[in-house]
C-alpha positions in Angstrom: 146.1 154.1 134.9 147.0 156.8 137.4 149.3 159.8 137.6 149.3 160.2 133.8 150.9 163.4 132.5 152.4 164.8 129.3 155.6 166.8 129.9 156.6 169.2 127.1 160.2 169.7 126.0 162.0 173.0 126.8 162.3 173.7 123.0 158.9 174.0 121.2 158.4 171.2 118.7 160.9 168.8 120.4 159.4 165.5 121.6 157.2 165.5 124.8 157.4 162.7 127.4 154.5 160.8 128.7 154.6 159.3 132.2 152.1 157.2 134.2 151.5 154.4 136.6 149.7 151.3 135.3 148.2 148.4 137.3 146.7 145.4 135.4 144.2 143.2 137.2 142.9 141.1 134.2 142.7 137.3 134.2 145.8 136.7 132.0 149.1 138.3 131.3 149.1 140.8 128.4 151.4 143.4 127.0 151.1 147.2 126.6 151.6 147.4 122.9 150.9 151.1 122.2 150.4 154.5 123.8 149.1 157.3 121.6 148.7 161.0 122.3 146.1 163.2 120.6 148.1 166.1 119.2 151.3 164.2 118.6 152.5 162.9 115.2 153.5 159.6 116.6 154.7 157.9 119.8 157.4 155.5 120.8 157.9 153.5 124.1 161.4 153.7 125.4 163.4 152.2 128.3 167.1 152.5 129.3 169.6 149.6 128.9 173.3 149.3 129.5 175.4 148.7 126.4 179.2 148.8 126.4 179.2 150.3 129.9 176.9 153.1 128.9 173.3 153.7 129.7 171.3 154.2 126.5 167.7 154.9 125.6 166.3 152.0 123.6 162.9 151.5 121.9 160.6 148.8 123.3 157.8 147.3 121.3 155.7 145.9 124.2 155.8 146.0 128.0 154.6 142.9 129.8 151.8 143.3 132.3 150.8 140.8 134.9 148.1 140.8 137.6 149.3 142.5 140.8 152.6 143.8 139.2 152.3 147.6 138.7 154.4 149.2 136.0 155.7 152.8 136.3 156.6 155.0 133.3 158.8 157.8 134.9 161.8 159.9 134.1 165.0 157.8 133.9 163.1 154.6 133.2 160.2 153.4 131.0 158.6 156.4 129.2 156.7 157.3 126.1 158.1 159.9 123.6 155.4 161.9 121.8 157.1 163.0 118.6 156.1 166.1 116.6 153.8 167.6 119.3 151.3 170.1 117.9 150.5 173.5 119.2 147.4 172.1 120.7 149.5 170.6 123.5 149.9 173.5 125.9 150.9 173.7 129.6 147.8 173.7 131.8 145.8 171.9 129.2 145.0 168.2 128.8 145.7 165.6 126.2 143.9 162.4 125.4 146.3 159.5 125.9 145.1 156.1 124.7 146.6 152.8 125.9 146.3 149.6 123.8 146.9 146.1 125.2 147.8 143.0 123.2 144.2 141.6 123.8 142.8 144.6 121.9 141.6 146.5 125.0 142.0 150.2 124.9 141.6 152.8 127.6 141.8 156.6 127.1 142.6 159.1 129.9 142.8 162.9 129.9 146.3 163.7 131.1 147.4 167.1 132.2 150.0 168.8 130.0 153.0 170.2 132.0 155.7 172.7 130.9 159.3 171.6 130.8 160.7 171.5 134.3 157.4 171.0 136.0 158.1 167.3 136.4 161.0 168.0 138.6 159.1 170.6 140.7 156.2 168.2 141.1 158.2 165.4 142.6 158.5 165.4 146.4 161.9 165.9 147.8 163.6 162.9 149.4 165.9 163.8 152.2 168.6 161.3 153.5 167.5 159.4 156.6 168.8 160.9 159.8 
């Protein structure tokens, strides 16, 4: 797990988003079944899917992982929503984020907590090719 971060919403108390990059190198395919955030009431994994010509956010129960196939949770794609974030989640702090796989393996990382808008400022600009 790399590049993990918790991004707070612009309005206090609204859900925060959790983004990260995950590479799995185990012997067999598994799924990412849960991501929890210390200081959040609950979490849900979401993705986007097209329905009736509209892009909509949909819940996903598990994300398949395979050796050598990294998965990215990022704005506009797979992401984790941290519902009911507590006052302990503050910009500049860290949050313990725990990842649970279908084989029972868990991993916990300390993820920096960012203020709303920091995610956009943190991404490098991409200029059109000349």
